[in-house]
C-alpha positions in Angstrom: 19.2 35.3 1.7 22.9 35.3 0.8 24.2 34.2 -2.5 27.6 34.3 -3.8 27.5 35.8 -7.3 27.9 33.2 -10.4 27.7 33.7 -14.3 27.3 30.6 -16.0 30.3 30.5 -18.9 29.2 30.4 -22.4 30.4 27.0 -22.4 30.4 24.8 -19.3 34.2 23.0 -18.8 34.7 20.1 -16.3 36.2 21.4 -12.9 37.8 18.4 -11.7 38.6 20.5 -8.2 34.8 21.1 -7.7 35.2 19.7 -4.4 32.2 17.4 -2.2 32.5 14.1 -0.8 32.1 12.4 -4.5 34.0 14.7 -6.5 36.7 11.8 -7.0 34.4 9.9 -8.9 31.7 11.8 -10.8 32.6 12.8 -14.3 30.7 13.9 -17.4 31.6 10.9 -19.4 30.4 7.5 -19.6 31.9 4.0 -20.4 34.7 2.0 -18.0 38.2 3.7 -16.8 39.6 0.3 -16.1 39.6 -3.5 -16.6 38.0 -5.3 -13.9 36.1 -8.6 -14.3 33.1 -9.0 -11.7 33.5 -12.0 -9.6 30.3 -14.6 -10.0 29.1 -17.0 -7.3 27.2 -20.3 -7.1 23.8 -19.3 -7.2 21.5 -18.0 -10.3 21.2 -14.2 -9.6 24.4 -12.0 -8.9 23.8 -8.7 -7.3 26.5 -6.0 -7.4 25.8 -3.1 -4.9 26.2 -1.5 -1.9 24.1 -0.4 1.2 22.8 2.7 0.2 18.9 2.9 -0.1 18.8 2.1 -3.9 20.8 -1.3 -3.2 18.9 -1.8 0.1 15.1 -2.0 -2.3 16.9 -5.0 -3.9 18.3 -6.8 -1.0 15.2 -6.6 0.7 13.2 -7.9 -2.0 15.4 -10.9 -2.2 14.8 -11.6 1.6 11.3 -11.3 1.1 11.1 -13.6 -1.5 13.4 -16.2 0.3 11.0 -15.5 3.2 7.8 -16.9 1.0 10.0 -19.7 0.1 11.1 -19.0 -3.4 14.5 -21.0 -3.5 15.1 -19.3 -6.8 15.7 -16.1 -5.0 19.0 -17.1 -3.7 21.5 -14.7 -4.6 25.2 -13.8 -4.1 25.5 -10.3 -3.3 29.0 -8.7 -3.8 30.3 -5.5 -3.0 30.9 -2.6 -4.9 33.1 0.2 -3.7 31.2 2.8 -5.4 33.9 5.8 -3.6 36.8 3.6 -5.0 35.3 3.3 -8.4 34.1 -0.1 -8.7 31.2 0.8 -10.8 33.8 2.1 -13.7 35.4 -1.3 -13.9 34.8 -3.2 -17.3 32.8 -5.8 -16.0 30.4 -3.6 -14.1 29.7 -1.5 -17.2 28.8 -4.5 -19.3 26.0 -4.9 -16.6 25.2 -1.1 -16.3 26.1 1.0 -18.8 25.2 4.0 -16.7 27.8 2.8 -13.8 25.5 3.1 -10.8 24.6 0.8 -8.3 22.5 -1.9 -8.1 23.3 -4.0 -11.1 21.8 -8.0 -11.5 22.9 -10.4 -13.9 20.2 -13.5 -13.5 22.4 -16.5 -14.8 19.3 -19.0 -14.9 18.5 -17.4 -18.4 20.8 -18.4 -21.5 22.0 -16.0 -22.2 22.2 -14.1 -18.7 20.0 -11.4 -18.5 21.0 -8.0 -17.1 19.0 -5.5 -15.4 20.1 -2.4 -14.2 18.0 0.5 -12.3 16.8 -0.7 -8.9 12.8 0.0 -10.2 13.6 -2.3 -13.0 15.1 -4.8 -11.0 12.3 -5.0 -8.3 10.0 -5.6 -11.5 11.9 -7.8 -13.0 11.9 -10.1 -9.8 8.4 -9.5 -9.0 7.5 -10.7 -12.2 9.7 -13.6 -12.4 8.6 -14.9 -8.8 4.8 -13.7 -9.0 5.1 -12.0 -5.8 4.6 -8.3 -4.2 2.9 -7.2 -7.7 -1.0 -7.2 -8.0 -2.1 -8.9 -11.0 -5.9 -7.2 -11.0 -5.1 -4.3 -13.5 -6.5 -1.2 -11.4 -4.4 -2.5 -8.6 -1.6 -3.5 -10.8 -1.9 0.2 -12.2 -1.8 1.9 -8.5 1.2 -0.5 -7.6 3.6 0.8 -10.8 2.1 4.2 -10.4 3.9 4.4 -6.6 7.0 2.7 -7.8 7.5 4.9 -10.6 6.6 8.0 -8.5 9.5 6.6 -5.9 12.1 6.5 -8.9 11.1 10.2 -10.1 10.8 11.6 -6.5 14.0 10.4 -5.1 16.5 12.1 -7.3 15.1 15.2 -5.4 15.6 13.7 -2.4 19.1 12.3 -2.6 20.8 14.1 -5.5 19.1 17.3 -4.5 18.3 17.8 -0.7 20.8 15.1 0.4 23.8 16.6 -1.7 23.2 20.2 -0.8 22.3 19.2 2.8 24.9 16.8 3.6 27.5 16.5 1.4 28.2 19.9 -0.6 31.6 21.4 0.0 29.7 24.7 1.0 26.1 25.0 2.4 24.2 27.2 -0.2 20.9 28.6 1.6 19.4 28.9 -1.9 19.8 25.3 -3.0 19.0 23.5 0.4 15.6 25.6 0.7 14.6 24.6 -2.5 15.2 20.9 -2.0 13.9 21.5 1.5 10.6 22.4 0.3 10.2 19.8 -2.7 11.0 16.7 -0.1 8.9 18.1 2.2 6.2 18.2 -0.2 6.8 14.1 -1.2 6.4 13.6 2.3 3.3 15.5 2.2 2.3 13.5 -0.6 3.1 10.1 1.3 1.5 11.1 4.7 -1.9 12.1 2.9 -2.0 8.7 1.0 -0.9 6.8 4.2 -3.8 8.3 6.3 -6.3 6.1 4.8 -4.2 3.0 3.9 -1.8 0.8 5.7 0.5 0.5 2.9 1.1 2.5 -0.1 -1.4 0.8 -2.1 -4.1 -0.1 0.2 -3.9 -3.2 2.4 -1.1 -5.2 1.0 2.5 -4.5 1.0 4.2 -4.5 -2.6 7.0 -3.1 -4.8 5.7 0.3 -3.9 6.7 -0.1 -0.1 10.0 -1.9 -0.7 10.9 0.8 -3.0 9.8 4.0 -1.1 10.9 2.5 2.6 14.7 3.0 1.9 14.1 6.7 1.1 11.2 8.0 2.9 11.2 5.4 5.9 14.6 5.8 6.7 14.4 9.5 6.5 11.6 9.7 9.0 13.3 7.1 11.2 16.2 9.6 11.3 18.5 6.8 9.7 19.0 9.2 6.3 21.4 12.9 6.2 20.6 13.3 10.2 17.7 15.5 8.5 14.8 14.5 10.7 14.9 17.6 13.0 15.7 20.2 10.1 12.8 18.3 8.0 10.3 18.6 11.1 9.5 15.0 10.2 7.6 14.2 13.3 4.8 16.0 11.6 4.5 13.4 9.4 3.0 10.6 11.3 1.1 8.3 9.2 4.4 7.8 7.3 6.3 7.3 10.5 3.6 4.5 11.2 4.1 3.0 7.8 8.0 3.1 8.1 8.2 1.7 11.9 6.0 -1.4 10.5 8.1 -2.4 7.4 11.1 -1.9 9.6 10.1 -4.6 12.1 9.5 -7.1 9.0 12.6 -9.8 9.4 13.4 -9.7 5.8 13.7 -6.0 5.9 16.0 -6.2 8.4 18.2 -8.5 7.0 17.9 -6.9 3.6 19.0 -3.9 5.5 22.4 -5.4 6.4 23.8 -7.0 3.2 26.5 -4.8 1.3 26.4 -2.6 4.5 30.2 -1.8 5.6 29.3 1.3 8.1 27.7 1.5 11.1 27.8 -0.9 14.2 30.0 -4.3 13.6 26.9 -6.5 14.1 24.7 -4.8 11.5 27.6 -5.2 8.7 27.2 -8.2 5.9 29.7 -6.6 3.4 28.8 -9.7 1.0 26.1 -12.3 1.1 26.7 -15.7 -0.7 24.5 -17.6 1.8 21.7 -17.4 4.2 24.0 -18.2 6.8 25.8 -15.0 6.1 23.2 -13.2 7.8 23.2 -14.4 11.2 
């Protein structure tokens, strides 16, 4: 293993020229950088997002709720250009002080309710509409355990492995190996669980599946980081079976297109303000 010698300074100082795909928007302080009000559409639910895995979690759930006939789940999905720094506008920071997508504003309440962090948004919507979250205490606890497992595990997959494997300005063997090991351990956790269950919590499709699919499902299906060969994801047959089943759900296919501005043209729906926007 080769490494570049590095001795941490006594006091860390922000180096704005650190490089990497997201160097232009990362910073060590919070708060808005500019004044910019958020647009507001016609529906009670206002979503401000982009179709990263965390953003897709919420649009999948909203489309699943609409498929159940929950008209109150109609929503406007406004595109947030994270590479352009929209998340640091004053309006967005007022909804999410952490300046990360997705952010939700529920205008059906008085005053409007802000919800940030993807897991919190999923839980809020499921409780609001009484869907995709079991009510029996044991089953609810199992679902929430897997939901929060995903929230705690994904930073190793995204901020750790994804950053050093796909986005860092140079490939660091130690960092990539460290995070690849953890991601493969997480995949093994999922695969062992799914070896005896149709979905993460049993026979029922829940929030836990909706939260985990955009990350781990897309990873094994070859749609995340281009790392399927490197991570030998073919070994996780139960995760692949689970991912393919979820991928075929019509609401999942619709939700995956919302706020998407890359890929084939017919899969892009930069903003969604009506069901007809997803032809």
